[in-house]
C-alpha positions in Angstrom: 257.7 -1.0 0.3 261.3 -0.7 1.6 262.9 2.3 3.2 265.3 2.6 0.3 262.3 2.9 -2.2 260.7 5.5 0.1 263.8 7.6 0.3 264.3 7.4 -3.5 260.7 8.4 -4.1 261.1 11.3 -1.7 264.2 12.5 -3.4 262.5 12.3 -6.8 259.5 14.4 -5.5 261.8 16.9 -4.0 263.9 17.2 -7.2 260.8 17.6 -9.3 259.5 20.4 -7.0 262.9 22.1 -7.0 262.9 22.2 -10.8 259.3 23.4 -10.9 259.9 26.2 -8.4 263.1 27.2 -10.3 261.1 27.4 -13.6 258.5 29.5 -11.7 261.2 31.8 -10.5 262.5 32.5 -14.1 258.9 32.8 -15.4 258.0 35.3 -12.7 261.0 37.5 -13.3 260.5 37.5 -17.1 256.8 38.2 -16.7 257.4 41.3 -14.5 260.2 42.6 -16.7 257.9 42.4 -19.7 254.9 43.9 -17.9 256.4 46.9 -16.1 253.9 49.3 -14.6 254.3 53.0 -15.4 257.3 54.2 -13.3 257.8 57.9 -12.8 261.1 58.3 -11.0 264.2 56.5 -9.6 262.3 55.6 -6.4 259.7 53.8 -8.4 262.4 52.0 -10.3 264.1 50.9 -7.1 260.8 49.8 -5.5 260.0 47.8 -8.7 263.4 46.2 -8.7 262.9 45.2 -5.0 259.4 43.8 -5.9 260.8 41.7 -8.8 263.8 40.5 -6.7 261.4 39.5 -3.9 259.0 37.8 -6.2 261.6 35.8 -8.2 263.8 35.3 -5.1 260.9 33.7 -3.2 260.3 31.1 -5.9 264.1 30.6 -6.2 264.5 30.1 -2.4 261.6 27.5 -2.5 263.5 25.7 -5.3 266.7 25.8 -3.2 264.9 24.4 -0.1 263.7 21.4 -2.1 267.0 21.0 -3.9 268.7 20.8 -0.4 266.1 18.3 0.8 266.7 16.2 -2.3 270.5 16.0 -1.6 270.2 14.9 2.0 271.1 11.2 2.1 270.2 10.4 5.8 266.9 9.0 6.9 264.7 9.5 10.0 266.0 11.7 12.8 269.4 12.1 11.0 267.5 13.6 8.1 265.8 16.1 10.3 269.1 17.0 12.0 270.9 17.5 8.7 268.0 19.5 7.3 267.9 21.7 10.4 271.3 23.0 9.4 269.6 24.8 6.4 266.9 26.5 8.5 268.4 29.8 7.5 266.8 29.3 4.0 263.4 29.8 5.6 264.5 33.1 6.9 265.7 34.1 3.5 262.3 32.9 2.1 260.3 35.1 4.5 262.6 38.1 4.0 262.2 38.0 0.2 258.4 37.6 0.6 258.4 40.6 2.9 260.5 42.6 0.4 258.0 41.8 -2.3 255.0 42.7 -0.2 256.5 46.0 1.1 257.7 47.1 -2.3 254.3 46.4 -3.9 252.6 48.3 -1.0 254.8 51.3 -1.3 254.5 51.4 -5.1 250.7 51.3 -4.6 250.9 54.2 -2.1 253.0 56.3 -4.4 250.6 55.6 -7.3 247.6 56.6 -5.3 249.3 59.8 -4.1 249.8 60.9 -7.8 246.2 60.4 -8.7 243.9 63.5 -8.6 241.3 63.3 -5.8 238.0 61.8 -6.8 234.9 64.1 -6.6 
């Protein structure tokens, strides 16, 4: 198998993954908008918005990473060097994941605080 065929196959795989993750991003946002938990005040609304943004944004950032990988035309070390220029996408990915986690955690804490104590 030639190097050209391997690069083309890699670009196809990266493109397919980018499209799949983009579809998952849209699906996730639509799912959480349709299945909203009971929200009691503005703080709950803001935490839920942060949760949905983190959830959909994590999938969208994964799609962006694979889309970027699919557009890089270099091979070997040159590919690695060019991809390294987009390392900030990983930081965005982690930040959105942390936003989702923290928003869900605080929403859960607020919900538990509203429940009457169990006897």
